N, CA, C and O atoms as a Tripos MOL2 file, in Angstrom:
@<TRIPOS>MOLECULE
protein
  284   283    71     0     0
PROTEIN
NO_CHARGES

@<TRIPOS>ATOM
      1 N          84.1670  115.8670  132.1650 N.3       1 MET1
      2 CA         83.6760  115.7040  133.5170 C.3       1 MET1
      3 C          82.2000  115.6870  133.4030 C.2       1 MET1
      4 O          81.5770  116.3020  132.5370 O.2       1 MET1
      5 N          81.6570  114.9180  134.3640 N.am      2 SER2
      6 CA         80.1140  114.7230  134.3850 C.3       2 SER2
      7 C          79.5900  115.4520  135.5730 C.2       2 SER2
      8 O          80.2720  115.7860  136.5420 O.2       2 SER2
      9 N          78.2460  115.6800  135.4010 N.am      3 VAL3
     10 CA         77.5230  116.2660  136.5920 C.3       3 VAL3
     11 C          76.5340  115.1670  137.0060 C.2       3 VAL3
     12 O          75.9260  114.4770  136.1870 O.2       3 VAL3
     13 N          76.4220  115.0580  138.3140 N.am      4 LEU4
     14 CA         75.4690  114.0640  138.9590 C.3       4 LEU4
     15 C          74.6150  114.8020  139.8950 C.2       4 LEU4
     16 O          75.1110  115.5560  140.7330 O.2       4 LEU4
     17 N          73.3300  114.6140  139.7850 N.am      5 THR5
     18 CA         72.2900  115.1090  140.6630 C.3       5 THR5
     19 C          71.8590  113.9780  141.4890 C.2       5 THR5
     20 O          71.4750  112.9300  140.9680 O.2       5 THR5
     21 N          71.9100  114.1610  142.8380 N.am      6 ILE6
     22 CA         71.2980  113.2060  143.7760 C.3       6 ILE6
     23 C          70.3490  113.6580  144.6550 C.2       6 ILE6
     24 O          70.4050  114.8440  144.9810 O.2       6 ILE6
     25 N          69.4250  112.9030  145.1390 N.am      7 ARG7
     26 CA         68.3850  113.4490  146.1730 C.3       7 ARG7
     27 C          68.8350  112.8680  147.5140 C.2       7 ARG7
     28 O          69.0690  111.6690  147.6640 O.2       7 ARG7
     29 N          68.9420  113.7820  148.4780 N.am      8 LEU8
     30 CA         69.2910  113.4210  149.8220 C.3       8 LEU8
     31 C          68.2750  114.1220  150.7450 C.2       8 LEU8
     32 O          67.6840  115.1300  150.3560 O.2       8 LEU8
     33 N          68.0740  113.5980  151.9510 N.am      9 THR9
     34 CA         67.3940  114.2740  152.8930 C.3       9 THR9
     35 C          68.0340  115.5170  153.4010 C.2       9 THR9
     36 O          69.2640  115.5470  153.3760 O.2       9 THR9
     37 N          67.4470  116.4500  153.8140 N.am     10 GLU10
     38 CA         68.0620  117.5870  154.3090 C.3      10 GLU10
     39 C          69.0460  117.3170  155.4280 C.2      10 GLU10
     40 O          70.1310  117.8980  155.4450 O.2      10 GLU10
     41 N          68.7140  116.5010  156.3070 N.am     11 GLU11
     42 CA         69.5410  116.2020  157.4140 C.3      11 GLU11
     43 C          70.9690  115.5910  156.8920 C.2      11 GLU11
     44 O          72.0600  115.9640  157.3230 O.2      11 GLU11
     45 N          70.7790  114.6120  155.9150 N.am     12 LYS12
     46 CA         72.0180  114.0120  155.4470 C.3      12 LYS12
     47 C          72.8920  115.0670  154.7050 C.2      12 LYS12
     48 O          74.1150  115.1320  154.8310 O.2      12 LYS12
     49 N          72.1430  115.8820  153.9230 N.am     13 HIS13
     50 CA         72.9030  116.9740  153.2180 C.3      13 HIS13
     51 C          73.6440  117.8060  154.2290 C.2      13 HIS13
     52 O          74.8450  118.0020  154.0420 O.2      13 HIS13
     53 N          73.0530  118.3070  155.2660 N.am     14 GLU14
     54 CA         73.6880  119.0330  156.2810 C.3      14 GLU14
     55 C          74.8350  118.3590  156.8920 C.2      14 GLU14
     56 O          75.8980  118.9620  157.0390 O.2      14 GLU14
     57 N          74.6700  117.0820  157.2750 N.am     15 ARG15
     58 CA         75.7960  116.2570  157.8490 C.3      15 ARG15
     59 C          76.9740  116.1030  156.9410 C.2      15 ARG15
     60 O          78.1190  116.0770  157.3930 O.2      15 ARG15
     61 N          76.6950  115.9940  155.5970 N.am     16 LEU16
     62 CA         77.7250  115.8920  154.6150 C.3      16 LEU16
     63 C          78.4980  117.2210  154.5790 C.2      16 LEU16
     64 O          79.7260  117.2510  154.6560 O.2      16 LEU16
     65 N          77.7910  118.2350  154.4690 N.am     17 LYS17
     66 CA         78.4600  119.5540  154.4510 C.3      17 LYS17
     67 C          79.3300  119.8340  155.7870 C.2      17 LYS17
     68 O          80.3820  120.4710  155.7280 O.2      17 LYS17
     69 N          78.8680  119.3640  156.8720 N.am     18 GLN18
     70 CA         79.7060  119.4240  158.1820 C.3      18 GLN18
     71 C          80.9130  118.6010  157.9660 C.2      18 GLN18
     72 O          82.0100  119.0340  158.3170 O.2      18 GLN18
     73 N          80.7830  117.4380  157.4080 N.am     19 LEU19
     74 CA         81.9650  116.4870  157.2390 C.3      19 LEU19
     75 C          82.9920  117.3180  156.3180 C.2      19 LEU19
     76 O          84.1710  117.5050  156.6180 O.2      19 LEU19
     77 N          82.4470  117.7240  155.3080 N.am     20 ALA20
     78 CA         83.3890  118.3550  154.2320 C.3      20 ALA20
     79 C          84.0700  119.5460  154.9430 C.2      20 ALA20
     80 O          85.2920  119.6660  154.8600 O.2      20 ALA20
     81 N          83.3450  120.4070  155.6170 N.am     21 LYS21
     82 CA         83.9260  121.5080  156.4200 C.3      21 LYS21
     83 C          84.9240  121.0500  157.3730 C.2      21 LYS21
     84 O          85.9910  121.6550  157.4740 O.2      21 LYS21
     85 N          84.6300  119.9140  158.1590 N.am     22 SER22
     86 CA         85.6590  119.4740  159.1620 C.3      22 SER22
     87 C          86.9480  118.9930  158.4270 C.2      22 SER22
     88 O          88.0300  118.9970  159.0140 O.2      22 SER22
     89 N          86.8300  118.6160  157.2450 N.am     23 ARG23
     90 CA         88.0020  118.2570  156.5720 C.3      23 ARG23
     91 C          88.6250  119.3740  155.6670 C.2      23 ARG23
     92 O          89.5990  119.1630  154.9440 O.2      23 ARG23
     93 N          88.0580  120.4410  155.7550 N.am     24 ASN24
     94 CA         88.5770  121.6980  154.9700 C.3      24 ASN24
     95 C          88.5100  121.3590  153.4320 C.2      24 ASN24
     96 O          89.4420  121.6960  152.7010 O.2      24 ASN24
     97 N          87.4830  120.7350  152.9720 N.am     25 ILE25
     98 CA         87.3690  120.4620  151.6270 C.3      25 ILE25
     99 C          85.8900  120.8490  151.1720 C.2      25 ILE25
    100 O          84.9980  121.0240  152.0020 O.2      25 ILE25
    101 N          85.7080  120.9590  149.9160 N.am     26 SER26
    102 CA         84.2930  121.2810  149.3700 C.3      26 SER26
    103 C          83.5040  119.9890  149.4570 C.2      26 SER26
    104 O          84.0640  118.8990  149.5700 O.2      26 SER26
    105 N          82.1770  120.1420  149.4020 N.am     27 LEU27
    106 CA         81.2540  119.0580  149.4110 C.3      27 LEU27
    107 C          81.5100  118.3090  148.1410 C.2      27 LEU27
    108 O          81.4160  117.0820  148.1880 O.2      27 LEU27
    109 N          81.8410  118.9300  146.9380 N.am     28 ASN28
    110 CA         82.1000  118.2490  145.6650 C.3      28 ASN28
    111 C          83.3890  117.2500  145.8880 C.2      28 ASN28
    112 O          83.3960  116.0880  145.4820 O.2      28 ASN28
    113 N          84.4230  117.8410  146.5590 N.am     29 LYS29
    114 CA         85.5580  117.0680  146.7880 C.3      29 LYS29
    115 C          85.2830  115.8700  147.6920 C.2      29 LYS29
    116 O          85.7590  114.7520  147.4950 O.2      29 LYS29
    117 N          84.5210  116.1800  148.6410 N.am     30 LEU30
    118 CA         84.1040  115.0430  149.6300 C.3      30 LEU30
    119 C          83.4370  113.9190  148.8990 C.2      30 LEU30
    120 O          83.7560  112.7530  149.1320 O.2      30 LEU30
    121 N          82.4920  114.2480  147.9940 N.am     31 MET31
    122 CA         81.7270  113.2240  147.2260 C.3      31 MET31
    123 C          82.6480  112.5600  146.2540 C.2      31 MET31
    124 O          82.4330  111.3790  145.9830 O.2      31 MET31
    125 N          83.6460  113.1870  145.7020 N.am     32 ASP32
    126 CA         84.6160  112.5780  144.8480 C.3      32 ASP32
    127 C          85.3970  111.5810  145.6390 C.2      32 ASP32
    128 O          85.6160  110.4490  145.2090 O.2      32 ASP32
    129 N          85.8440  112.0370  146.8710 N.am     33 GLU33
    130 CA         86.6500  111.0680  147.6610 C.3      33 GLU33
    131 C          85.8110  109.8140  148.1340 C.2      33 GLU33
    132 O          86.2900  108.6800  148.1040 O.2      33 GLU33
    133 N          84.5870  110.0750  148.5520 N.am     34 LEU34
    134 CA         83.7710  108.9490  148.9070 C.3      34 LEU34
    135 C          83.4370  107.9340  147.7330 C.2      34 LEU34
    136 O          83.4030  106.7140  147.8980 O.2      34 LEU34
    137 N          83.2160  108.5250  146.6330 N.am     35 SER35
    138 CA         83.0040  107.6550  145.4570 C.3      35 SER35
    139 C          84.3130  106.8680  145.0590 C.2      35 SER35
    140 O          84.2180  105.7370  144.5840 O.2      35 SER35
    141 N          85.4530  107.4360  145.2440 N.am     36 THR36
    142 CA         86.6690  106.6940  145.0280 C.3      36 THR36
    143 C          86.8250  105.5600  146.0460 C.2      36 THR36
    144 O          87.2480  104.4630  145.6820 O.2      36 THR36
    145 N          86.5020  105.8000  147.2660 N.am     37 ILE37
    146 CA         86.5670  104.7490  148.2680 C.3      37 ILE37
    147 C          85.6340  103.6250  147.8850 C.2      37 ILE37
    148 O          86.0200  102.4570  147.9300 O.2      37 ILE37
    149 N          84.4020  103.9590  147.5050 N.am     38 ALA38
    150 CA         83.3090  102.9790  147.1010 C.3      38 ALA38
    151 C          83.8320  102.1390  145.9270 C.2      38 ALA38
    152 O          83.7030  100.9150  145.9300 O.2      38 ALA38
    153 N          84.4160  102.7960  144.9360 N.am     39 LEU39
    154 CA         84.8370  102.0760  143.7050 C.3      39 LEU39
    155 C          86.0400  101.1450  144.0940 C.2      39 LEU39
    156 O          86.0760  100.0210  143.5930 O.2      39 LEU39
    157 N          87.0360  101.5510  144.9670 N.am     40 ALA40
    158 CA         88.1070  100.7270  145.3440 C.3      40 ALA40
    159 C          87.6040   99.5020  146.1550 C.2      40 ALA40
    160 O          88.1610   98.4090  146.0510 O.2      40 ALA40
    161 N          86.5660   99.7070  146.9410 N.am     41 GLU41
    162 CA         86.0170   98.5730  147.6260 C.3      41 GLU41
    163 C          85.3350   97.5250  146.6470 C.2      41 GLU41
    164 O          85.4580   96.3100  146.8010 O.2      41 GLU41
    165 N          84.6280   98.0930  145.6580 N.am     42 PHE42
    166 CA         83.9660   97.3230  144.5480 C.3      42 PHE42
    167 C          85.0060   96.5730  143.8180 C.2      42 PHE42
    168 O          84.8280   95.3880  143.5360 O.2      42 PHE42
    169 N          86.1050   97.2170  143.4930 N.am     43 ASP43
    170 CA         87.1350   96.5830  142.6560 C.3      43 ASP43
    171 C          87.8260   95.5260  143.4470 C.2      43 ASP43
    172 O          88.1670   94.4890  142.8770 O.2      43 ASP43
    173 N          88.0580   95.7040  144.7040 N.am     44 THR44
    174 CA         88.6900   94.7910  145.6490 C.3      44 THR44
    175 C          87.9030   93.5130  145.7620 C.2      44 THR44
    176 O          88.4510   92.4140  145.6780 O.2      44 THR44
    177 N          86.5980   93.6720  145.9540 N.am     45 TYR45
    178 CA         85.5960   92.5400  146.1180 C.3      45 TYR45
    179 C          85.7520   91.7630  144.8070 C.2      45 TYR45
    180 O          86.0180   90.5630  144.8620 O.2      45 TYR45
    181 N          85.5940   92.4080  143.5840 N.am     46 ASN46
    182 CA         85.5990   91.6990  142.4050 C.3      46 ASN46
    183 C          86.8790   90.9230  142.2110 C.2      46 ASN46
    184 O          86.8350   89.7550  141.8250 O.2      46 ASN46
    185 N          88.0160   91.5380  142.4650 N.am     47 ARG47
    186 CA         89.2690   90.8050  142.3530 C.3      47 ARG47
    187 C          89.2640   89.5220  143.3000 C.2      47 ARG47
    188 O          89.6250   88.4180  142.8930 O.2      47 ARG47
    189 N          88.8340   89.7590  144.5670 N.am     48 TYR48
    190 CA         88.7130   88.5630  145.4960 C.3      48 TYR48
    191 C          87.7950   87.4480  144.9790 C.2      48 TYR48
    192 O          88.1060   86.2620  145.0920 O.2      48 TYR48
    193 N          86.7050   87.8450  144.4350 N.am     49 ARG49
    194 CA         85.7370   86.8690  143.8570 C.3      49 ARG49
    195 C          86.3660   86.1050  142.6780 C.2      49 ARG49
    196 O          86.2770   84.8790  142.6010 O.2      49 ARG49
    197 N          86.9780   86.8240  141.7990 N.am     50 ALA50
    198 CA         87.7260   86.1650  140.7040 C.3      50 ALA50
    199 C          88.7410   85.2310  141.0280 C.2      50 ALA50
    200 O          88.9460   84.2050  140.3780 O.2      50 ALA50
    201 N          89.4280   85.6080  142.1100 N.am     51 ARG51
    202 CA         90.5980   84.7480  142.5320 C.3      51 ARG51
    203 C          90.0890   83.5080  143.2980 C.2      51 ARG51
    204 O          90.6830   82.4310  143.2490 O.2      51 ARG51
    205 N          88.9730   83.7080  143.9990 N.am     52 ALA52
    206 CA         88.3200   82.6450  144.7910 C.3      52 ALA52
    207 C          87.7480   81.5780  143.8310 C.2      52 ALA52
    208 O          87.8190   80.3730  144.0710 O.2      52 ALA52
    209 N          87.1740   82.1070  142.7210 N.am     53 GLU53
    210 CA         86.5070   81.2020  141.8170 C.3      53 GLU53
    211 C          87.6700   80.3660  141.0620 C.2      53 GLU53
    212 O          87.4240   79.2400  140.6290 O.2      53 GLU53
    213 N          88.8600   80.9200  140.9300 N.am     54 SER54
    214 CA         89.9320   80.2450  140.2060 C.3      54 SER54
    215 C          90.7820   79.4030  141.0920 C.2      54 SER54
    216 O          91.7010   78.7470  140.6010 O.2      54 SER54
    217 N          90.5170   79.3810  142.4390 N.am     55 GLY55
    218 CA         91.3100   78.6950  143.4040 C.3      55 GLY55
    219 C          91.0420   77.3020  143.5690 C.2      55 GLY55
    220 O          90.0410   76.7930  143.0650 O.2      55 GLY55
    221 N          91.8670   76.6500  144.2410 N.am     56 ASN56
    222 CA         91.7050   75.2340  144.5400 C.3      56 ASN56
    223 C          91.4520   75.0660  146.0000 C.2      56 ASN56
    224 O          92.3240   75.3200  146.8300 O.2      56 ASN56
    225 N          90.2260   74.6250  146.3250 N.am     57 PRO57
    226 CA         89.8360   74.4700  147.7840 C.3      57 PRO57
    227 C          90.8010   73.4910  148.5580 C.2      57 PRO57
    228 O          91.1020   73.7740  149.7170 O.2      57 PRO57
    229 N          91.2790   72.3920  147.9860 N.am     58 GLU58
    230 CA         92.0210   71.4050  148.6650 C.3      58 GLU58
    231 C          93.4870   72.0770  148.9500 C.2      58 GLU58
    232 O          94.0120   71.9170  150.0520 O.2      58 GLU58
    233 N          94.0480   72.7370  148.0500 N.am     59 GLU59
    234 CA         95.3030   73.4320  148.2410 C.3      59 GLU59
    235 C          95.2000   74.4270  149.3920 C.2      59 GLU59
    236 O          96.0510   74.5070  150.2780 O.2      59 GLU59
    237 N          94.0780   75.1980  149.3200 N.am     60 ALA60
    238 CA         93.8140   76.2540  150.4050 C.3      60 ALA60
    239 C          93.7480   75.4870  151.7370 C.2      60 ALA60
    240 O          94.4060   75.9530  152.6670 O.2      60 ALA60
    241 N          93.0860   74.4490  151.9250 N.am     61 LEU61
    242 CA         93.0060   73.6960  153.1730 C.3      61 LEU61
    243 C          94.2810   73.1720  153.5810 C.2      61 LEU61
    244 O          94.5330   73.1660  154.7860 O.2      61 LEU61
    245 N          95.1740   72.7040  152.7090 N.am     62 LYS62
    246 CA         96.5320   72.2780  152.9470 C.3      62 LYS62
    247 C          97.3250   73.4410  153.5590 C.2      62 LYS62
    248 O          98.0490   73.2470  154.5360 O.2      62 LYS62
    249 N          97.1950   74.6320  152.9980 N.am     63 ILE63
    250 CA         97.9310   75.7770  153.4390 C.3      63 ILE63
    251 C          97.5300   76.1450  154.8830 C.2      63 ILE63
    252 O          98.3600   76.4380  155.7430 O.2      63 ILE63
    253 N          96.1710   76.1080  155.0890 N.am     64 LEU64
    254 CA         95.6750   76.4240  156.4580 C.3      64 LEU64
    255 C          96.0850   75.3540  157.5040 C.2      64 LEU64
    256 O          96.3840   75.6650  158.6570 O.2      64 LEU64
    257 N          96.0850   74.0590  157.0400 N.am     65 ASP65
    258 CA         96.7050   73.0160  157.9500 C.3      65 ASP65
    259 C          98.1800   73.3150  158.3300 C.2      65 ASP65
    260 O          98.5550   73.1610  159.4930 O.2      65 ASP65
    261 N          98.9640   73.7140  157.4160 N.am     66 ARG66
    262 CA        100.3630   74.0320  157.6510 C.3      66 ARG66
    263 C         100.4410   75.2100  158.5770 C.2      66 ARG66
    264 O         101.3040   75.2240  159.4550 O.2      66 ARG66
    265 N          99.6220   76.1630  158.4390 N.am     67 LEU67
    266 CA         99.5880   77.2620  159.3470 C.3      67 LEU67
    267 C          99.2690   76.8680  160.8540 C.2      67 LEU67
    268 O          99.9140   77.2650  161.8250 O.2      67 LEU67
    269 N          98.1830   76.0320  160.8890 N.am     68 ASP68
    270 CA         97.8480   75.3170  162.1780 C.3      68 ASP68
    271 C          98.9500   74.6190  162.8800 C.2      68 ASP68
    272 O          99.0500   74.5870  164.1070 O.2      68 ASP68
    273 N          99.8230   74.0250  161.9990 N.am     69 ASP69
    274 CA        100.8810   73.1780  162.6050 C.3      69 ASP69
    275 C         102.1200   74.0650  162.8040 C.2      69 ASP69
    276 O         103.1810   73.5200  163.1100 O.2      69 ASP69
    277 N         102.0520   75.4060  162.6480 N.am     70 GLY70
    278 CA        103.1410   76.2390  162.9180 C.3      70 GLY70
    279 C         104.2970   76.1540  161.7650 C.2      70 GLY70
    280 O         105.4960   76.3010  162.0000 O.2      70 GLY70
    281 N         103.7650   75.9070  160.5520 N.am     71 LEU71
    282 CA        104.6000   75.6780  159.3860 C.3      71 LEU71
    283 C         105.6460   74.6280  159.5900 C.2      71 LEU71
    284 O         106.4190   74.3410  158.6760 O.2      71 LEU71
@<TRIPOS>BOND
     1     1     2 1
     2     2     3 1
     3     3     4 2
     4     3     5 am
     5     5     6 1
     6     6     7 1
     7     7     8 2
     8     7     9 am
     9     9    10 1
    10    10    11 1
    11    11    12 2
    12    11    13 am
    13    13    14 1
    14    14    15 1
    15    15    16 2
    16    15    17 am
    17    17    18 1
    18    18    19 1
    19    19    20 2
    20    19    21 am
    21    21    22 1
    22    22    23 1
    23    23    24 2
    24    23    25 am
    25    25    26 1
    26    26    27 1
    27    27    28 2
    28    27    29 am
    29    29    30 1
    30    30    31 1
    31    31    32 2
    32    31    33 am
    33    33    34 1
    34    34    35 1
    35    35    36 2
    36    35    37 am
    37    37    38 1
    38    38    39 1
    39    39    40 2
    40    39    41 am
    41    41    42 1
    42    42    43 1
    43    43    44 2
    44    43    45 am
    45    45    46 1
    46    46    47 1
    47    47    48 2
    48    47    49 am
    49    49    50 1
    50    50    51 1
    51    51    52 2
    52    51    53 am
    53    53    54 1
    54    54    55 1
    55    55    56 2
    56    55    57 am
    57    57    58 1
    58    58    59 1
    59    59    60 2
    60    59    61 am
    61    61    62 1
    62    62    63 1
    63    63    64 2
    64    63    65 am
    65    65    66 1
    66    66    67 1
    67    67    68 2
    68    67    69 am
    69    69    70 1
    70    70    71 1
    71    71    72 2
    72    71    73 am
    73    73    74 1
    74    74    75 1
    75    75    76 2
    76    75    77 am
    77    77    78 1
    78    78    79 1
    79    79    80 2
    80    79    81 am
    81    81    82 1
    82    82    83 1
    83    83    84 2
    84    83    85 am
    85    85    86 1
    86    86    87 1
    87    87    88 2
    88    87    89 am
    89    89    90 1
    90    90    91 1
    91    91    92 2
    92    91    93 am
    93    93    94 1
    94    94    95 1
    95    95    96 2
    96    95    97 am
    97    97    98 1
    98    98    99 1
    99    99   100 2
   100    99   101 am
   101   101   102 1
   102   102   103 1
   103   103   104 2
   104   103   105 am
   105   105   106 1
   106   106   107 1
   107   107   108 2
   108   107   109 am
   109   109   110 1
   110   110   111 1
   111   111   112 2
   112   111   113 am
   113   113   114 1
   114   114   115 1
   115   115   116 2
   116   115   117 am
   117   117   118 1
   118   118   119 1
   119   119   120 2
   120   119   121 am
   121   121   122 1
   122   122   123 1
   123   123   124 2
   124   123   125 am
   125   125   126 1
   126   126   127 1
   127   127   128 2
   128   127   129 am
   129   129   130 1
   130   130   131 1
   131   131   132 2
   132   131   133 am
   133   133   134 1
   134   134   135 1
   135   135   136 2
   136   135   137 am
   137   137   138 1
   138   138   139 1
   139   139   140 2
   140   139   141 am
   141   141   142 1
   142   142   143 1
   143   143   144 2
   144   143   145 am
   145   145   146 1
   146   146   147 1
   147   147   148 2
   148   147   149 am
   149   149   150 1
   150   150   151 1
   151   151   152 2
   152   151   153 am
   153   153   154 1
   154   154   155 1
   155   155   156 2
   156   155   157 am
   157   157   158 1
   158   158   159 1
   159   159   160 2
   160   159   161 am
   161   161   162 1
   162   162   163 1
   163   163   164 2
   164   163   165 am
   165   165   166 1
   166   166   167 1
   167   167   168 2
   168   167   169 am
   169   169   170 1
   170   170   171 1
   171   171   172 2
   172   171   173 am
   173   173   174 1
   174   174   175 1
   175   175   176 2
   176   175   177 am
   177   177   178 1
   178   178   179 1
   179   179   180 2
   180   179   181 am
   181   181   182 1
   182   182   183 1
   183   183   184 2
   184   183   185 am
   185   185   186 1
   186   186   187 1
   187   187   188 2
   188   187   189 am
   189   189   190 1
   190   190   191 1
   191   191   192 2
   192   191   193 am
   193   193   194 1
   194   194   195 1
   195   195   196 2
   196   195   197 am
   197   197   198 1
   198   198   199 1
   199   199   200 2
   200   199   201 am
   201   201   202 1
   202   202   203 1
   203   203   204 2
   204   203   205 am
   205   205   206 1
   206   206   207 1
   207   207   208 2
   208   207   209 am
   209   209   210 1
   210   210   211 1
   211   211   212 2
   212   211   213 am
   213   213   214 1
   214   214   215 1
   215   215   216 2
   216   215   217 am
   217   217   218 1
   218   218   219 1
   219   219   220 2
   220   219   221 am
   221   221   222 1
   222   222   223 1
   223   223   224 2
   224   223   225 am
   225   225   226 1
   226   226   227 1
   227   227   228 2
   228   227   229 am
   229   229   230 1
   230   230   231 1
   231   231   232 2
   232   231   233 am
   233   233   234 1
   234   234   235 1
   235   235   236 2
   236   235   237 am
   237   237   238 1
   238   238   239 1
   239   239   240 2
   240   239   241 am
   241   241   242 1
   242   242   243 1
   243   243   244 2
   244   243   245 am
   245   245   246 1
   246   246   247 1
   247   247   248 2
   248   247   249 am
   249   249   250 1
   250   250   251 1
   251   251   252 2
   252   251   253 am
   253   253   254 1
   254   254   255 1
   255   255   256 2
   256   255   257 am
   257   257   258 1
   258   258   259 1
   259   259   260 2
   260   259   261 am
   261   261   262 1
   262   262   263 1
   263   263   264 2
   264   263   265 am
   265   265   266 1
   266   266   267 1
   267   267   268 2
   268   267   269 am
   269   269   270 1
   270   270   271 1
   271   271   272 2
   272   271   273 am
   273   273   274 1
   274   274   275 1
   275   275   276 2
   276   275   277 am
   277   277   278 1
   278   278   279 1
   279   279   280 2
   280   279   281 am
   281   281   282 1
   282   282   283 1
   283   283   284 2
@<TRIPOS>SUBSTRUCTURE
     1 MET1         2 RESIDUE 1 A MET
     2 SER2         6 RESIDUE 1 A SER
     3 VAL3        10 RESIDUE 1 A VAL
     4 LEU4        14 RESIDUE 1 A LEU
     5 THR5        18 RESIDUE 1 A THR
     6 ILE6        22 RESIDUE 1 A ILE
     7 ARG7        26 RESIDUE 1 A ARG
     8 LEU8        30 RESIDUE 1 A LEU
     9 THR9        34 RESIDUE 1 A THR
    10 GLU10       38 RESIDUE 1 A GLU
    11 GLU11       42 RESIDUE 1 A GLU
    12 LYS12       46 RESIDUE 1 A LYS
    13 HIS13       50 RESIDUE 1 A HIS
    14 GLU14       54 RESIDUE 1 A GLU
    15 ARG15       58 RESIDUE 1 A ARG
    16 LEU16       62 RESIDUE 1 A LEU
    17 LYS17       66 RESIDUE 1 A LYS
    18 GLN18       70 RESIDUE 1 A GLN
    19 LEU19       74 RESIDUE 1 A LEU
    20 ALA20       78 RESIDUE 1 A ALA
    21 LYS21       82 RESIDUE 1 A LYS
    22 SER22       86 RESIDUE 1 A SER
    23 ARG23       90 RESIDUE 1 A ARG
    24 ASN24       94 RESIDUE 1 A ASN
    25 ILE25       98 RESIDUE 1 A ILE
    26 SER26      102 RESIDUE 1 A SER
    27 LEU27      106 RESIDUE 1 A LEU
    28 ASN28      110 RESIDUE 1 A ASN
    29 LYS29      114 RESIDUE 1 A LYS
    30 LEU30      118 RESIDUE 1 A LEU
    31 MET31      122 RESIDUE 1 A MET
    32 ASP32      126 RESIDUE 1 A ASP
    33 GLU33      130 RESIDUE 1 A GLU
    34 LEU34      134 RESIDUE 1 A LEU
    35 SER35      138 RESIDUE 1 A SER
    36 THR36      142 RESIDUE 1 A THR
    37 ILE37      146 RESIDUE 1 A ILE
    38 ALA38      150 RESIDUE 1 A ALA
    39 LEU39      154 RESIDUE 1 A LEU
    40 ALA40      158 RESIDUE 1 A ALA
    41 GLU41      162 RESIDUE 1 A GLU
    42 PHE42      166 RESIDUE 1 A PHE
    43 ASP43      170 RESIDUE 1 A ASP
    44 THR44      174 RESIDUE 1 A THR
    45 TYR45      178 RESIDUE 1 A TYR
    46 ASN46      182 RESIDUE 1 A ASN
    47 ARG47      186 RESIDUE 1 A ARG
    48 TYR48      190 RESIDUE 1 A TYR
    49 ARG49      194 RESIDUE 1 A ARG
    50 ALA50      198 RESIDUE 1 A ALA
    51 ARG51      202 RESIDUE 1 A ARG
    52 ALA52      206 RESIDUE 1 A ALA
    53 GLU53      210 RESIDUE 1 A GLU
    54 SER54      214 RESIDUE 1 A SER
    55 GLY55      218 RESIDUE 1 A GLY
    56 ASN56      222 RESIDUE 1 A ASN
    57 PRO57      226 RESIDUE 1 A PRO
    58 GLU58      230 RESIDUE 1 A GLU
    59 GLU59      234 RESIDUE 1 A GLU
    60 ALA60      238 RESIDUE 1 A ALA
    61 LEU61      242 RESIDUE 1 A LEU
    62 LYS62      246 RESIDUE 1 A LYS
    63 ILE63      250 RESIDUE 1 A ILE
    64 LEU64      254 RESIDUE 1 A LEU
    65 ASP65      258 RESIDUE 1 A ASP
    66 ARG66      262 RESIDUE 1 A ARG
    67 LEU67      266 RESIDUE 1 A LEU
    68 ASP68      270 RESIDUE 1 A ASP
    69 ASP69      274 RESIDUE 1 A ASP
    70 GLY70      278 RESIDUE 1 A GLY
    71 LEU71      282 RESIDUE 1 A LEU
């Protein structure tokens, strides 16, 4: 396990502590959960970009036309 030190404003630190308290979890657990969400978003974006780059724009437009026509 790694240790990470970050610099936050006092206000942000207090707000994060309040958020953690409202969820009945530690600040450490909150940061772990938030980082998991950020990484999931990052992975989703990268998968989307990879699929978009390998896609065929003409085929995609045909599919959209079929949807417009009610299949």
